[in-house]
Structure formats: structure tokens, C-alpha cells
C-alpha positions as CSV (number, residue, x, y, z in Angstrom):
1,M,66.4,-96.5,24.2
2,S,64.9,-96.7,27.7
3,V,66.4,-94.6,30.9
4,V,63.7,-95.4,33.4
5,T,61.1,-98.2,33.1
6,L,58.3,-98.6,35.5
7,R,56.3,-102.2,35.1
8,G,52.9,-102.7,37.0
9,V,53.3,-100.1,39.2
10,R,51.0,-100.2,42.4
11,R,51.1,-97.3,44.8
12,E,49.2,-97.4,47.9
13,I,48.9,-94.9,51.4
14,G,46.8,-96.7,54.0
15,A,44.1,-97.9,52.0
16,T,43.8,-95.1,49.4
17,V,44.9,-96.6,45.9
18,I,47.2,-93.4,44.6
19,L,48.3,-94.9,41.5
20,D,47.3,-98.5,39.8
21,E,49.2,-100.8,37.1
22,V,51.3,-97.8,35.9
23,A,53.4,-99.1,32.9
24,L,56.0,-96.5,31.3
25,S,59.2,-96.1,29.8
26,V,61.2,-93.0,29.9
27,A,63.5,-92.3,26.5
28,A,67.1,-90.9,26.7
29,G,66.5,-87.1,26.0
30,E,62.3,-87.6,26.1
31,R,61.0,-84.4,27.5
32,I,57.7,-85.3,29.4
33,G,54.6,-82.9,31.1
34,L,52.8,-84.3,34.0
35,V,49.8,-83.1,34.5
36,G,46.2,-84.2,36.3
37,P,43.8,-83.2,39.2
38,N,45.4,-81.9,42.6
39,G,45.8,-85.0,44.6
40,A,46.1,-87.5,41.6
41,G,49.8,-88.8,42.4
42,K,51.8,-86.8,40.3
43,T,54.2,-86.1,43.0
44,T,54.1,-89.4,44.2
45,L,54.9,-91.1,40.4
46,L,57.7,-88.2,40.5
47,K,59.4,-89.6,43.6
48,I,58.9,-93.5,42.7
49,V,60.6,-92.6,39.1
50,A,63.6,-91.0,41.2
51,G,64.0,-94.2,43.6
52,I,62.9,-91.8,46.4
53,E,59.6,-93.9,47.3
54,R,59.4,-97.6,46.5
55,P,55.8,-99.1,44.7
56,D,53.6,-101.9,46.8
57,H,53.7,-103.8,43.5
58,G,55.6,-103.6,40.6
59,E,58.9,-103.1,39.3
60,V,61.2,-99.5,38.4
61,H,64.2,-100.0,36.4
62,H,67.1,-97.6,35.7
63,A,69.9,-97.7,33.2
64,R,73.3,-98.3,34.6
65,G,75.0,-95.6,35.8
66,L,72.3,-93.2,35.4
67,R,72.2,-89.8,36.9
68,I,68.9,-88.8,38.1
69,R,67.6,-85.7,40.3
70,L,64.5,-84.4,41.8
71,L,63.5,-80.8,42.6
72,A,60.5,-81.3,45.0
73,Q,57.9,-78.7,46.0
74,E,59.3,-79.0,49.1
75,S,63.1,-78.4,48.2
76,A,63.7,-75.0,50.3
77,H,65.5,-76.6,53.2
78,D,67.9,-78.8,51.8
79,P,70.5,-79.4,54.2
80,E,73.4,-79.9,51.9
81,L,72.2,-76.4,50.5
82,L,72.1,-74.6,53.2
83,R,75.8,-75.5,54.3
84,A,77.3,-73.6,51.7
85,A,79.2,-70.6,52.4
86,S,77.9,-68.7,49.4
87,L,75.2,-68.8,46.5
88,T,77.9,-69.3,44.4
89,E,79.5,-72.1,46.3
90,A,75.8,-74.0,46.6
91,V,75.1,-74.3,42.9
92,I,78.7,-75.2,41.9
93,G,77.9,-77.9,44.3
94,G,75.5,-79.4,41.8
95,A,78.4,-80.2,39.9
96,A,80.1,-82.4,41.9
97,E,82.0,-84.5,38.6
98,T,83.3,-81.3,37.6
99,V,84.5,-79.7,40.5
100,S,86.3,-83.5,41.5
101,L,88.3,-83.6,38.0
102,A,89.1,-79.9,38.5
103,A,90.9,-80.7,41.7
104,A,92.1,-84.2,40.4
105,L,93.6,-82.0,37.1
106,R,95.4,-79.5,39.5
107,E,96.8,-81.8,41.6
108,M,98.7,-83.9,38.6
109,E,99.9,-80.3,37.1
110,L,101.6,-79.7,40.9
111,A,102.8,-83.2,40.4
112,G,104.4,-83.0,37.3
113,R,102.2,-85.5,35.6
114,A,100.6,-83.0,32.8
115,D,101.7,-85.2,30.6
116,S,100.6,-88.8,32.0
117,V,97.4,-90.8,30.0
118,E,95.3,-90.1,33.3
119,Y,95.8,-86.6,33.1
120,A,94.5,-86.7,29.3
121,E,91.5,-88.8,30.5
122,A,90.6,-86.7,33.1
123,R,91.1,-83.4,31.0
124,G,89.4,-84.9,28.0
125,R,86.3,-85.4,30.5
126,F,86.7,-82.1,31.9
127,D,86.4,-80.5,28.2
128,A,83.0,-83.0,27.7
129,L,81.5,-81.4,31.0
130,D,82.3,-78.1,30.1
131,G,84.6,-77.4,32.7
132,Y,86.3,-74.2,32.2
133,A,82.8,-72.3,31.6
134,L,81.3,-74.1,35.2
135,E,81.5,-70.3,37.3
136,E,80.2,-68.0,34.1
137,R,77.1,-70.6,33.7
138,V,76.8,-70.5,37.6
139,G,76.7,-66.7,37.3
140,A,74.6,-66.9,34.3
141,A,72.3,-69.6,36.2
142,L,71.7,-67.4,39.5
143,R,71.4,-64.2,37.5
144,G,68.6,-65.7,35.0
145,L,66.5,-67.1,38.4
146,G,66.7,-63.5,39.7
147,F,70.0,-63.1,41.8
148,P,72.1,-60.2,40.7
149,T,76.0,-61.3,40.5
150,A,76.0,-57.9,43.9
151,R,74.4,-61.3,45.9
152,H,76.2,-64.4,44.7
153,A,78.2,-64.2,47.9
154,E,75.4,-64.2,50.4
155,P,74.9,-67.7,52.2
156,P,71.7,-69.5,51.6
157,S,70.8,-69.9,55.0
158,R,69.9,-66.1,55.0
159,L,67.8,-66.4,51.8
160,S,63.3,-66.8,52.3
161,G,61.8,-70.6,51.3
162,G,61.2,-69.3,47.9
163,E,64.5,-68.0,47.6
164,Q,66.2,-71.6,48.4
165,T,64.1,-73.4,46.4
166,R,65.3,-71.1,43.0
167,V,68.9,-71.8,44.2
168,A,68.3,-75.7,44.6
169,L,66.7,-75.0,40.9
170,A,69.9,-73.4,39.3
171,R,72.2,-75.9,41.3
172,L,70.1,-78.6,39.5
173,V,70.5,-77.2,36.0
174,I,74.6,-77.3,36.5
175,A,74.2,-80.1,37.6
176,D,72.5,-81.2,34.2
177,P,71.8,-85.2,34.8
178,D,70.6,-87.8,32.6
179,V,67.1,-87.7,33.8
180,L,66.0,-84.3,35.2
181,L,62.5,-84.3,37.3
182,L,60.8,-81.3,38.5
183,D,57.7,-80.4,40.6
184,E,55.8,-77.4,40.2
185,P,59.3,-75.9,39.2
186,T,57.7,-72.7,37.9
187,N,56.2,-71.8,41.9
188,H,58.4,-68.6,43.1
189,L,59.6,-67.6,39.6
190,D,58.5,-64.1,37.8
191,V,58.4,-63.8,34.2
192,E,62.2,-63.2,33.4
193,A,63.2,-66.1,35.7
194,I,60.7,-68.7,33.9
195,E,61.8,-67.5,30.5
196,W,65.2,-68.0,31.5
197,L,64.5,-71.5,32.9
198,E,62.6,-72.5,29.7
199,G,65.9,-71.7,27.7
200,A,67.6,-73.9,30.0
201,L,66.0,-76.9,29.7
202,R,65.4,-76.4,25.7
203,A,69.4,-76.5,25.5
204,R,69.5,-79.7,27.7
205,S,70.3,-83.1,26.1
206,G,69.0,-85.1,29.0
207,A,65.8,-86.3,29.4
208,L,63.0,-84.4,31.6
209,I,59.8,-85.0,33.1
210,V,58.0,-81.7,34.6
211,A,54.6,-81.4,36.8
212,S,53.4,-78.3,36.4
213,H,50.0,-76.1,36.3
214,D,51.8,-73.5,34.1
215,R,50.4,-74.5,30.4
216,A,52.7,-72.1,28.6
217,F,55.8,-73.6,30.2
218,L,54.6,-76.6,29.7
219,D,54.1,-75.9,26.1
220,A,57.4,-74.5,25.5
221,V,59.6,-77.1,27.1
222,I,58.1,-80.4,26.7
223,D,56.9,-82.8,23.7
224,R,55.1,-85.6,25.3
225,V,52.5,-85.3,28.3
226,W,51.4,-88.1,30.9
227,E,47.9,-87.6,32.1
228,V,48.2,-88.8,36.1
229,R,43.9,-89.4,36.3
230,S,41.9,-92.6,38.6
231,H,45.0,-93.7,39.4
232,H,46.1,-94.4,36.0
233,V,48.6,-92.7,33.4
234,T,47.6,-92.0,30.4
235,R,50.3,-91.1,27.7
236,F,49.6,-88.2,24.6
237,R,52.1,-87.1,22.1
238,G,52.8,-83.7,21.4
239,N,52.6,-80.6,23.9
240,Y,50.2,-79.0,26.6
241,S,48.2,-77.6,23.6
242,A,48.2,-80.5,21.7
243,Y,47.6,-82.7,24.9
244,A,44.3,-80.6,25.3
245,R,42.9,-80.8,22.0
246,Q,43.4,-84.7,22.4
247,R,41.6,-84.8,26.1
248,L,38.9,-82.4,24.9
249,A,38.0,-85.0,22.2
250,V,38.4,-87.5,24.7
251,D,35.9,-85.8,26.8
252,E,33.5,-85.3,24.1
253,G,33.5,-89.0,23.6
254,A,32.9,-89.5,27.2
255,E,30.1,-87.3,27.5
256,R,28.5,-89.2,24.4
257,D,29.3,-92.1,26.2
258,A,27.8,-91.2,29.4
259,D,24.5,-90.0,27.8
260,R,24.1,-93.6,26.3
261,R,24.8,-95.1,29.8
262,E,22.7,-92.5,31.5
263,K,20.0,-94.3,28.8
264,A,20.9,-97.9,30.0
265,I,20.8,-97.1,33.6
266,A,16.8,-95.9,32.9
267,R,16.5,-99.2,31.0
268,E,18.3,-101.5,33.2
269,R,16.0,-99.9,36.5
270,E,12.7,-100.2,34.3
271,L,13.6,-104.3,33.9
272,I,14.5,-104.4,37.4
273,Q,11.3,-103.0,38.2
274,T,9.4,-105.3,35.7
275,Y,11.0,-108.4,36.7
276,R,10.6,-107.8,40.7
277,S,7.0,-107.2,40.1
278,H,6.8,-110.7,38.0
279,R,8.9,-112.2,40.9
280,K,11.6,-113.2,38.6
281,Y,14.3,-112.6,41.1
282,A,17.2,-114.1,38.8
283,K,16.6,-111.9,36.4
284,M,15.8,-109.1,38.5
285,H,19.3,-110.0,40.1
286,E,21.0,-110.1,36.5
287,H,20.0,-106.6,35.8
288,E,21.0,-105.7,39.7
289,R,24.4,-106.0,39.0
290,R,25.0,-104.8,35.4
291,L,23.6,-101.4,37.1
292,A,25.6,-101.7,39.9
293,A,29.0,-101.8,37.1
294,I,27.3,-98.7,34.9
295,E,26.4,-96.4,37.9
296,P,30.1,-95.6,39.5
297,V,31.3,-95.0,35.7
298,L,28.5,-92.9,35.1
299,R,29.5,-91.2,38.3
300,E,33.3,-90.5,37.8
301,A,32.6,-89.3,34.0
302,R,30.0,-86.5,35.3
303,G,32.1,-85.9,38.4
304,A,35.4,-84.5,36.3
305,S,35.2,-80.8,35.8
306,L,34.8,-77.6,37.7
307,S,32.3,-75.1,36.7
308,I,32.3,-71.7,37.5
309,A,28.9,-69.7,37.4
310,A,28.8,-65.6,37.0
311,E,26.4,-64.5,39.0
312,G,24.9,-61.0,40.2
313,A,27.7,-59.3,38.3
314,G,26.3,-55.9,37.7
315,R,27.9,-53.4,34.9
316,G,29.0,-50.2,37.4
317,P,29.9,-47.1,36.2
318,A,32.0,-46.3,32.9
319,E,35.0,-45.1,34.9
320,P,35.5,-47.5,38.1
321,L,38.8,-46.2,38.8
322,R,41.5,-43.3,38.3
323,V,44.9,-43.3,40.2
324,S,46.7,-40.4,39.7
325,E,50.1,-38.7,41.4
326,T,49.9,-41.6,44.0
327,L,53.1,-43.3,45.6
328,I,52.8,-46.6,46.9
329,G,54.5,-48.5,49.5
330,Y,54.8,-49.1,53.4
331,R,55.0,-46.9,56.2
332,E,55.8,-49.2,58.9
333,P,58.2,-50.4,60.2
334,S,59.9,-47.5,58.3
335,R,58.8,-46.0,55.3
336,V,59.5,-47.8,52.3
337,E,58.8,-46.1,48.6
338,I,57.9,-49.0,46.2
339,A,56.3,-47.3,43.1
340,R,55.4,-44.2,41.4
341,I,51.9,-43.7,39.8
342,R,51.6,-40.9,37.4
343,R,48.2,-41.5,35.7
344,L,45.7,-45.2,35.5
345,V,42.6,-44.9,34.2
346,L,40.3,-48.4,34.3
347,H,37.1,-48.4,32.0
348,R,34.4,-50.3,32.4
349,G,34.8,-53.9,30.8
350,D,38.7,-53.3,31.0
351,R,40.3,-56.8,31.9
352,I,43.6,-55.4,33.2
353,G,46.6,-58.0,33.9
354,I,49.1,-56.4,36.1
355,V,52.8,-58.0,35.6
356,G,56.3,-57.4,36.9
357,P,59.2,-59.0,38.8
358,N,58.5,-60.5,42.2
359,G,59.1,-58.1,44.9
360,A,58.2,-55.1,42.2
361,G,55.1,-54.0,44.0
362,K,52.2,-55.8,42.2
363,S,50.4,-57.0,45.5
364,T,51.1,-53.5,47.0
365,L,49.3,-51.7,43.8
366,L,46.2,-54.2,44.4
367,K,46.1,-54.2,48.0
368,T,46.0,-50.0,47.7
369,I,43.6,-50.3,45.2
370,A,41.4,-52.4,47.5
371,G,41.9,-50.1,50.3
372,L,43.9,-52.7,52.4
373,L,46.9,-50.5,52.3
374,P,47.1,-46.6,52.4
375,P,49.1,-44.9,49.4
376,L,52.6,-43.2,50.9
377,A,51.0,-39.7,48.7
378,G,48.1,-39.2,46.5
379,G,45.0,-41.9,46.4
380,V,42.9,-44.1,44.9
381,E,39.3,-42.3,42.9
382,M,37.1,-45.2,43.1
383,A,33.6,-43.7,41.7
384,T,30.2,-44.2,43.0
385,G,28.6,-47.2,42.6
386,V,31.5,-49.6,42.3
387,V,31.2,-52.6,44.4
388,P,34.8,-54.7,44.5
389,G,35.5,-58.1,45.2
390,Y,39.1,-58.8,46.7
391,L,41.0,-62.2,46.3
392,A,44.1,-61.9,48.5
393,Q,47.0,-64.2,47.4
394,I,47.7,-65.4,51.0
395,R,44.8,-66.3,52.1
396,A,44.9,-66.8,56.0
397,A,41.9,-64.8,56.7
398,G,38.1,-63.4,55.2
399,L,36.7,-66.8,55.3
400,H,33.4,-67.1,58.0
401,G,31.8,-70.1,59.1
402,A,32.9,-73.5,60.6
403,T,32.3,-75.4,57.5
404,V,32.3,-75.4,54.0
405,L,28.4,-74.9,53.8
406,D,28.9,-72.5,56.8
407,A,31.4,-70.5,54.8
408,L,29.2,-69.9,51.5
409,R,26.1,-69.1,53.4
410,S,28.1,-66.7,55.6
411,A,29.2,-64.7,53.1
412,V,25.9,-64.7,50.6
413,P,22.8,-65.2,51.9
414,V,21.1,-68.3,50.1
415,E,19.0,-71.3,50.7
416,P,20.9,-74.5,51.9
417,G,19.7,-76.0,48.6
418,E,20.9,-73.4,46.4
419,A,24.4,-73.2,48.0
420,R,24.8,-77.4,47.8
421,A,24.0,-76.9,44.2
422,H,26.5,-74.0,43.8
423,L,29.3,-75.8,46.1
424,A,28.9,-78.9,43.9
425,K,30.2,-76.7,40.5
426,F,33.2,-76.5,42.5
427,L,33.7,-80.2,43.3
428,F,32.0,-79.9,46.7
429,R,29.8,-82.6,47.0
430,G,28.1,-84.9,49.1
431,D,30.0,-85.1,52.9
432,A,32.4,-82.4,51.3
433,V,30.1,-79.0,52.4
434,G,30.3,-80.2,56.0
435,R,34.2,-80.6,56.2
436,E,35.6,-77.6,58.3
437,V,37.5,-74.8,56.7
438,A,40.2,-74.9,59.4
439,V,41.5,-78.2,57.6
440,L,41.2,-77.7,53.9
441,S,43.9,-77.8,51.3
442,G,45.2,-74.9,49.5
443,G,43.5,-75.8,46.4
444,E,40.4,-76.4,48.6
445,R,40.6,-73.2,50.0
446,S,41.2,-71.2,46.6
447,R,37.9,-73.2,45.0
448,L,35.7,-72.3,48.1
449,E,37.0,-68.4,47.9
450,L,36.2,-68.8,43.9
451,A,32.8,-70.1,44.7
452,I,32.0,-67.4,47.1
453,L,33.3,-64.9,44.7
454,G,31.2,-66.5,42.0
455,L,27.9,-65.3,44.1
456,M,28.7,-61.8,45.3
457,P,27.3,-59.1,43.2
458,T,30.3,-57.5,42.6
459,N,31.2,-55.0,39.3
460,L,35.2,-54.9,40.2
461,L,37.0,-58.1,40.7
462,L,40.5,-57.4,42.0
463,L,42.3,-60.7,42.0
464,D,46.1,-61.5,43.3
465,E,47.3,-65.0,41.8
466,P,43.9,-66.4,41.8
467,T,45.6,-69.5,40.0
468,N,47.6,-70.5,43.1
469,H,46.4,-74.0,44.3
470,L,44.5,-74.4,41.4
471,D,45.1,-77.6,38.9
472,I,44.8,-77.0,35.0
473,D,41.0,-77.8,35.0
474,A,40.0,-75.2,37.6
475,C,42.4,-72.6,35.7
476,E,41.1,-73.2,32.7
477,S,37.4,-73.0,34.3
478,L,38.3,-69.6,36.6
479,E,39.0,-68.5,32.7
480,R,35.9,-68.8,31.4
481,F,34.2,-67.0,34.1
482,L,36.5,-64.0,33.9
483,L,35.8,-64.1,30.3
484,E,31.7,-64.0,30.8
485,G,29.8,-60.6,30.4
486,E,31.2,-57.4,30.8
487,R,33.3,-57.9,34.1
488,T,36.1,-55.0,34.8
489,L,39.1,-56.8,36.1
490,L,42.4,-56.1,37.9
491,V,44.9,-59.2,38.2
492,V,47.9,-60.2,39.2
493,S,49.4,-63.2,37.9
494,H,52.0,-65.5,36.9
495,D,50.2,-67.7,34.9
496,R,51.5,-66.3,31.2
497,R,48.4,-68.6,29.3
498,M,46.0,-66.6,31.3
499,L,46.6,-63.1,31.4
500,E,47.2,-64.0,27.2
501,R,43.7,-65.2,27.1
502,V,41.8,-63.0,29.2
503,C,43.8,-59.4,29.8
504,T,43.1,-57.0,27.1
505,S,45.9,-55.1,28.4
506,L,48.6,-54.7,31.3
507,W,50.2,-52.5,33.7
508,V,53.3,-53.2,34.3
509,V,55.4,-52.5,38.1
510,D,59.0,-52.7,37.1
511,G,62.1,-50.1,38.3
512,G,59.7,-48.3,41.0
513,V,57.3,-47.1,38.4
514,V,53.6,-48.4,37.2
515,V,53.2,-47.9,33.5
516,P,50.2,-49.0,31.4
517,F,51.0,-51.1,28.4
518,D,48.3,-51.1,25.6
519,G,48.5,-54.6,24.6
520,G,47.9,-58.4,25.9
521,Y,50.9,-60.8,27.3
522,A,52.2,-62.1,24.3
523,A,52.4,-58.3,22.6
524,W,54.6,-56.9,25.6
525,R,56.9,-59.7,25.8
526,E,57.7,-59.0,22.3
527,A,58.1,-55.1,23.4
528,V,60.7,-55.8,25.9
529,A,62.5,-58.1,23.6
530,A,62.7,-55.0,21.4
531,G,63.6,-52.7,23.6
532,W,60.6,-51.5,25.5
533,N,61.3,-50.8,29.4
534,S,59.3,-49.5,32.2
535,A,61.8,-46.2,32.8
536,A,61.6,-44.9,29.0
537,S,57.7,-45.6,29.0
538,D,57.2,-43.5,32.5
539,A,59.1,-41.1,30.9
540,I,57.0,-40.7,27.6
541,H,54.2,-41.2,29.7
542,A,55.4,-38.0,31.6
543,T,55.9,-36.1,28.8
544,Q,52.4,-36.7,27.7
545,L,50.7,-35.7,31.0
546,G,52.6,-32.4,30.6
547,A,54.2,-32.8,33.9
548,P,56.6,-35.3,36.3
549,L,55.3,-36.6,39.5
550,A,55.5,-34.9,42.0
551,R,56.5,-35.9,45.5
552,L,53.0,-36.2,47.1
553,G,52.1,-35.0,50.8
554,T,50.0,-36.6,53.2
555,P,48.2,-39.8,52.2
556,V,44.5,-40.2,52.2
557,D,43.2,-42.5,54.8
558,H,42.2,-46.3,54.1
559,A,40.5,-48.4,55.9
560,P,40.5,-51.9,55.5
561,P,37.7,-53.9,54.3
562,T,35.7,-56.4,56.5
563,S,35.5,-59.2,54.2
564,L,35.9,-60.1,50.4
565,I,34.6,-56.9,49.7
566,T,36.0,-53.5,49.6
567,Q,34.7,-50.3,48.2
568,R,36.9,-46.6,48.8
569,S,36.9,-43.6,46.8
570,K,39.8,-41.4,47.5
571,T,41.1,-37.8,46.3
572,V,44.7,-36.6,44.9
573,G,46.7,-34.7,46.7
574,D,50.0,-32.2,45.9
575,S,53.4,-32.0,46.8
576,P,56.8,-31.2,46.1
577,K,58.6,-32.8,43.0
578,P,61.3,-35.3,43.6
579,K,65.4,-34.5,43.7
580,R,66.7,-35.7,40.6
581,L,70.3,-35.2,39.1
582,S,71.3,-32.0,37.4
583,K,72.5,-32.3,33.6
584,E,76.2,-31.9,34.7
585,Q,75.7,-34.5,37.4
586,L,74.4,-37.1,34.7
587,R,76.8,-36.1,32.3
588,R,80.1,-36.8,34.9
589,R,78.1,-40.0,35.7
590,R,77.5,-41.0,32.0
591,A,81.0,-40.6,31.1
592,A,82.2,-42.8,34.1
593,I,79.6,-45.7,32.8
594,E,81.1,-45.1,29.5
595,A,84.6,-45.4,30.5
596,D,83.6,-48.6,32.2
597,L,82.0,-50.1,29.4
598,E,85.1,-49.7,27.2
599,R,87.5,-51.0,30.2
600,H,85.6,-54.0,30.4
601,G,84.9,-54.8,27.0
602,L,88.3,-54.1,26.0
603,R,89.4,-56.5,29.0
604,K,86.7,-59.2,27.9
605,G,88.1,-59.2,24.7
606,Q,91.6,-59.7,25.6
607,L,90.5,-63.1,28.0
608,E,88.6,-64.2,25.3
609,L,91.5,-64.3,23.0
610,A,93.8,-66.1,25.9
611,L,91.6,-69.0,25.8
612,L,93.2,-69.5,22.2
613,D,96.5,-69.2,23.3
614,P,97.9,-73.2,23.0
615,L,100.2,-72.5,26.1
616,I,97.3,-71.1,28.2
617,V,94.8,-74.1,27.1
618,S,97.6,-76.7,27.8
619,S,97.0,-76.1,31.5
620,Y,93.9,-76.2,33.6
621,T,95.0,-74.2,36.1
622,E,96.0,-71.3,33.4
623,V,92.5,-72.0,32.1
624,A,91.0,-71.6,35.0
625,K,92.0,-68.6,36.0
626,V,91.1,-66.9,32.4
627,T,87.3,-68.1,32.9
628,S,87.2,-67.1,36.4
629,E,88.1,-63.4,35.5
630,L,86.0,-63.7,32.3
631,A,83.0,-64.4,33.9
632,D,83.3,-62.0,36.5
633,V,84.5,-59.3,33.6
634,T,81.1,-60.4,31.9
635,A,79.0,-59.5,34.7
636,A,80.5,-55.9,35.3
637,L,80.2,-55.3,31.7
638,Q,76.5,-56.6,31.8
639,Q,76.1,-54.3,35.0
640,A,77.4,-51.1,33.7
641,E,75.4,-51.7,30.7
642,E,72.5,-51.9,32.8
643,E,73.4,-48.8,34.7
644,W,74.0,-47.0,31.2
645,L,70.2,-47.4,30.6
646,R,68.9,-46.3,33.5
647,L,71.1,-43.4,33.1
648,E,69.5,-42.6,29.6
649,G,66.3,-43.1,30.8
650,E,66.8,-40.7,33.4
651,A,68.0,-38.1,30.8
652,V,64.6,-38.4,29.1
653,K,62.7,-37.1,32.1
């Protein structure tokens, strides 16, 4: 059964056609991924499906009573969300019907109407919505999206834009509408939050349409693909990987068709010239019309892909980089210690992914290695002959030149013709090379910086979220570039597909330490599921090295780079050992935590049994009290378990 239907939809902005002759339907429970190049119209299509925008032509029909909600990329400044007194209240606000039913049930019980037909109907609907578990589900959603229990009382107005977007996402998951529309929902999420969201979306019974450049995420949550390209929408069966195989077959067919068209164009031009020379103008004009119909189709087929060239990268030394006994963080405005490093070694040809939760220090580590940020103690040893190329996550500077062409030639001395040919591989063609750098979009700027990086003679690439703002085609071209030759690579990324394809091992930044992991992304996630954690790994690493990390002394000076290229060479210092808990302190602390675990576990069991008591179940008020306390006790138990694990790691050291 279709819950949303689009017929003959056309959308224009000014003289530009965004969507044309779009005919689609969404079935109940269908899970659809929206893919296509940046600017193709994915966000516009989502807004039309949601009813936020109206098409210029065509019709959009929603099933009667349909609940449809959209998480837009600009959801960070939702006034309703910002008015909430706490994160919990903001998220509960998404379940408006459940909250309203709870209030109605409470009023009827206080009025002595618990035996009425209206109460029975409201109670039935409340049970169907799993209303008694609402607070528990809200807490789980916030924790899953990166907000620990201690932060649930914070007002949303104090959060950053990315954090507000995460709260808005939790609010929509709790609302559980009939059709959920998500526009780039994995922006601002770390690995754990993305995996939680995947599970929450798979558990939904309602329909889903999600626009995303995260290929692993699409594989996990969708079973259909809508591809938005050249103003039209094409439907494919299966998840993203199935779509990619079908798209490859289509592209190969288009390539063969383009070859045939090239031959047809050459033939038409020959005929035009022949008829012109014989002054047979009617025939000449007929073939000119045929040529005019063929050439635009050929240009469109030939101009659809991004190609990144690997040029000028030398091999470099066998061991380009070593980081030992180092503390990274910030000295200004006050000293903030982010993470300690016992020992990390980079060998020529290594492709290392830097992973960990948001805020753990991944970008801080990369900036320290690049020489942009001095370590608080210790240093970075970079071998002679290493020529690094650094790509920042926030790209506010570093491009010199008024236009795209100027920026490339300022960074790399090449002839104008060679520069234009290279820029064409990054979709800067014709007049686009004369566009001002200052007005480029995020995706265009990323493509330009990658074009520059592709020409630089670097032998160590330091990339911070290189796929930000890139569409899927550009991401896959970047992967091919990184896999060419013996590139040595350090990359911070949340793009799990890229990490798995490109990186052979990882550096994990978590819990105040940086530890190596010998394996790819999938192997790391399997290890985490089996109990691996950074604290225990760091303790093992310390034992292997034979000494714990000392608190390091005066850091070695670092000077910031003047362009995309950075080269530094530093030595390691010595300093006193950090203060640790004594064995007796650890014993007492662990005993206290174990007592908390026993107390919370006992209370959790009592509350779960209470929910089976007919006297309690018969009263909304009593059930609400029990479920509220159960959510608090469950959260406290989880917190105690995490603290116990941390102390166990401390004891190993």
C-alpha cells in the first residue's frame, strides 16, 4: 500500500530545472536510500515528499492521517527544541501523542474514571505506543547518540549546532512517524552513534527515506535506492552495494553507447561536409539537426565522473614517522591534556586510519603530527626526506589565488593548459576554472584541494575527514587515488567504507590514550564487540614496552606550515611519572563500585517484578512511577559497570 505518491513532479528554481517528470511511490515500511551527485536535488525531493515545498508542476498525495517527519541538515536551530528545559524534555516532545495520552490517563484516574470506556481506549492506545517505556527509550536514544546520562538535564540552547542536530535526531527516532525522512543523518555522529542509529532504524516498522553519502550506513538500513541524476529519479532494488553493481553495469553500457555515438558524430560531420561541398543544403541541415541531437547526450555521458590523478609522489624513507612518550593537547587558554601516546611507528606504505569517538582527540593528533600544534610533552620524530601533505577538516585557509585556476597554479607550478586538463578531472571545466575561490561551495572547495594535493610531490598524506562535502562518486574516486602506488597515509575519517577499503591498520584514540590496532576497520569493530578496549590495549602495550608512560617535560617547539605541505622533525623528552592510585585506594574504590553494582542490580530486578504485579499494571500512575525509576536505575547500573571496567584497566597497569 502506497502512503506517498508523486506524479509528474517538476521543480524549478529560477531558470534552473531541479527535478522533472518525477513519478514515485513510497510503500508502508519501505526503506529507501537517496543517492546522487551534490546539487542533483536530493534535499529538494525530500522537502517535496514531506510537503514542505510544493512542486511547480505535478501532484503529491499523502495517505489520510499520515505522520511524516523530516530531519533536515539545518535542524540545529529548531525553535521548539531550543525552548525545552532539558535534553530529556526536548526528546520526549517528539512523542506528543504519548505525552498527551499520559496526561489524559492521569486526569481520568484522579477523577475516578479508570473503569470508563474512554479510559480503556486511551490505555489501549498508550500500551500500543509502548508509553510506559518512553523515558527509558528517551534515555537510551540520548546515550546512543553520544549524550551520557549526566548531560540529560542540560538545556539544548547550550549545545553546539552539531549536538542540537543529534538531539533533533533522537527526538525523531522517539516520535517514530509513519514516514521518516533523513537528510545526511550521520553528519556529526561518531562510529558508536552511527551504529546505534542503524539499529534503531532497522527496528522501525515505518517507511524511511534517507539521503546519505555514507555507503556503509546505506547498506545497513535500506532495501531500495532512488538515484537523483540529470533532473530525473531512477529506482534500483537492493541496498547500496547492489545499486553500485547495477550502476556500474549501466555506466559500462553508457560508455559503449558513447563510443558508438562518437563514431556517429564523426560520420554526421563527414556527411555535413560532403553535402555542403555539393551544395545540397536540405540534406546538410538534416544531418546538422542529427548532430545537434547527439552531441549534448555524449557530453553528459562523458562528463559524469571524477578522476583523481596520482602524480609526483616519491617513496620516502622506510620509517617516516615515530611518536614516543608524547602527550597531546592544548596549552591555551588553559592546559588541556587530550591523550597520551606510548609509542606509534609509521612505516613506508602504511595506510593508517585514525578512529575514535567525537572529541577524543583524532584531529588534535593529526595536527600535532603535521606540526600545526605543539605537543604538551615529548615530540614527533619525522625522518629526513619526508614530504607531508596535510588536508585540514575545517578548510578556511590555505588556498591562494583569486580563481580556481590561480589557486592550482599558485600551489603547483604548471602551465595553464596542463592545469586546465588536470582541473577537468575534478569537474572544473570551461568557465568553472575562472570561478572565484571565495564563492566555492564546500564540495567544490574539497575537490579543488584534492586536485592540488594530487599534483603535489608528497610521500606522506595527512588527511582530516577528506570525504566531507564529497558526493559518493567523488568519495570512490578518492579511494582509488589513495590506493595507487606505495602511498603512506594517515587519515581521520568517519567514512567506514573508505576506512575498510583503504586502511590496513588503525590508531585508536579513546579514553585519553592513542593505541595501535593491527587490523582493518571491520576487524576492530568485531574486536570491540568481543570486549577489546583502548585502556586494556594501552596497558598491554605498556607491558610490552617495559615501562609506563612518564609525565613528559617541556615540549619541543613546532612551527605551523605555510601551505598544504608540512615537514617537521622532533625528538622525545623525559619527565616524571604521572600520579596513580595506590593498590589500597584501588581496592577500596573497586569494593564501593561492586556494592553499587549489587544494589542497583537488586533494585532493577525488584522493579521488573513490580511491572508484573496486576495492582500496579492496572494504574497508569503507578506504572509511570515504576518505569521512571527503572530507567534511572538502569542508567546508574550501566555507569557503575563502566567505572568498574575502567578500574580493572587501571589495576592491570
